[in-house]
C-alpha positions in Angstrom: 44.6 4.4 66.8 47.1 5.4 64.1 48.1 8.7 65.9 48.7 6.7 68.9 51.1 4.4 67.0 52.8 6.9 65.3 53.3 8.7 68.5 54.3 5.9 70.2 56.9 4.8 67.1 58.0 8.4 67.4 58.9 8.7 71.2 60.6 5.2 71.1 63.5 6.6 67.7 63.7 9.6 69.7 64.5 7.7 72.9 66.9 5.2 70.8 68.7 6.1 67.6 67.6 10.0 68.1 68.8 9.8 71.9 71.8 12.5 71.8 69.5 15.2 70.5 66.3 14.2 73.0 68.5 14.2 75.9 69.4 18.0 75.1 65.6 18.3 74.7 64.7 16.6 77.9 67.1 19.1 79.6 65.7 22.1 78.5 62.2 20.9 78.9 62.7 20.2 82.6 64.4 23.4 83.0 61.1 25.4 81.4 58.8 23.5 83.6 60.5 24.3 86.8 60.5 28.0 85.7 56.9 27.5 84.9 56.4 27.6 81.1 53.5 25.6 79.9 54.3 22.7 77.3 51.9 22.4 74.4 51.2 19.2 71.9 51.9 19.7 68.5 51.3 16.1 66.7 53.6 13.7 68.1 55.8 16.5 69.6 55.8 18.6 72.7 56.8 22.3 72.6 57.2 25.3 75.2 56.6 28.9 73.7 60.1 30.7 74.9 61.5 32.1 72.2 61.5 35.7 70.8 60.2 35.2 67.1 61.9 32.2 66.0 62.0 28.1 66.4 64.3 25.2 67.7 64.1 21.6 67.7 65.6 19.1 70.1 64.6 15.6 69.3 60.8 15.1 70.6 60.6 18.5 71.8 60.9 22.0 70.6 60.7 25.8 71.0 58.3 28.5 69.3 57.9 32.2 70.0 56.4 33.5 72.8 53.6 34.7 71.1 52.8 31.3 69.9 53.8 29.3 66.7 52.4 29.5 63.8 51.2 25.9 62.0 53.9 26.6 59.5 56.6 27.0 62.4 55.5 24.5 64.6 55.7 21.6 61.6 58.5 23.0 60.4 60.1 22.4 63.6 58.6 18.9 63.8 59.8 17.9 60.5 63.4 18.4 62.3 62.4 15.8 64.5 61.3 13.4 62.1 65.3 14.1 60.3 66.4 13.1 63.7 65.0 10.1 63.6 66.7 9.5 60.3 70.1 11.0 61.0 69.9 9.8 65.0 73.5 10.8 66.4 74.7 12.5 63.2 71.7 14.9 63.3 73.3 17.5 65.7 76.5 18.2 62.8 74.2 17.5 59.9 71.4 19.9 60.8 71.2 21.5 64.3 74.8 23.4 63.7 74.5 24.5 60.0 71.0 25.2 60.6 71.5 27.6 63.7 74.7 29.3 62.6 72.9 29.9 59.5 69.8 31.4 61.2 72.0 33.4 63.3 74.1 34.7 60.2 71.0 35.8 58.7 69.4 37.7 61.6 72.7 39.8 62.1 72.4 43.1 60.1 75.5 44.0 59.2 77.8 42.3 56.9 81.1 42.9 58.9 79.4 41.4 61.9 78.2 38.5 59.9 81.6 37.8 58.9 82.5 38.0 62.5 80.3 35.8 63.4 81.5 33.1 61.2 85.4 33.6 62.1 84.6 33.4 65.7 82.6 30.2 65.2 85.1 28.3 63.1 87.9 29.5 65.4 85.8 28.1 68.5 85.4 25.0 66.5 89.0 24.6 65.3 90.6 25.4 68.7 88.1 22.4 70.2 89.3 20.1 67.6 93.0 20.8 68.1 92.6 20.7 72.0 91.3 17.1 71.3 94.2 16.2 69.4 96.6 17.5 72.1 94.8 14.9 74.3 95.1 12.3 72.0 98.9 12.8 71.8 99.3 13.5 75.3 97.2 10.1 76.1 98.4 7.8 72.9 94.7 7.6 72.0 94.7 7.7 68.1 91.1 7.5 68.1 90.8 10.9 69.5 93.3 12.4 67.4 91.4 11.4 64.6 88.1 12.8 65.9 90.1 16.2 66.8 90.9 16.0 63.0 87.5 15.8 61.9 85.9 18.5 64.1 88.8 20.7 62.7 87.8 20.1 59.6 83.9 20.1 60.2 84.3 23.6 61.4 86.6 25.1 58.7 84.1 23.5 56.1 81.3 25.2 57.8 83.0 28.5 58.3 83.7 28.0 54.6 80.0 27.0 53.5 78.3 30.1 55.7 80.8 32.4 53.7 80.4 31.1 50.5 76.4 30.5 50.5 75.0 33.2 53.1 77.6 36.6 52.5 77.9 35.7 48.4 74.0 35.7 48.2 73.7 38.8 50.1 76.7 40.6 48.3 75.0 39.4 44.8 72.2 40.9 46.2 70.5 37.6 45.5 67.0 35.9 46.8 67.9 34.1 49.6 64.6 32.0 51.0 65.0 30.4 54.2 64.0 27.0 52.6 67.2 27.4 50.2 68.7 25.2 52.4 68.2 21.7 51.8 67.8 20.5 55.3 65.2 23.8 55.9 63.1 22.8 52.9 63.0 19.1 53.3 61.9 19.9 57.8 59.0 21.6 56.1 57.9 19.4 53.4 58.1 16.4 56.3 56.5 18.2 59.1 53.7 19.9 57.0 52.5 16.7 55.0 52.7 14.6 58.2 50.3 16.6 60.0 48.1 17.3 57.1 47.9 13.6 56.7 47.9 12.0 60.3 46.7 14.7 62.0 44.2 17.0 59.8 42.5 18.5 63.3 45.8 20.4 64.7 46.3 21.8 60.9 45.5 25.6 61.2 
């Protein structure tokens, strides 16, 4: 009974406060179902095995490696699902974009290519913000100018953080564990503890 109640609450939260990322996940889930991918259940979440050695969370949905997701990976992605219930519309900016950007910086092998990726990412984000500001000025919408300025500041800070965290650790040859980033450690903690406490039959 407790599992059913928690699953219902998880989906209610995902379809209300956590709706923005859930919409993305629903769109991806429909596309995967249409291409013959089988959905699987993990705790209250639904996932598909569609990636190469990685996971990606989208509200109550997540993607796991094609060869199947380990308990650690699946519980980590479920933890991001719980973060989405807490952060709601801010999840994409507070966790999803930084986490995905950091993942790709870690995946790229050459330092120069890492730096190039960071610069391109920052430039694209800055141009998007600048475009919003221009539209805001032309349409006399102050709030759109403010949003554009925030987007510019966000992507500049994101690029600075990636450069001074990931690349600096590499330059100093420091150990760079995946869970060194707070949101990743928090996702692992939330997901693993939740599954062990409420869905112990799915713990492997």
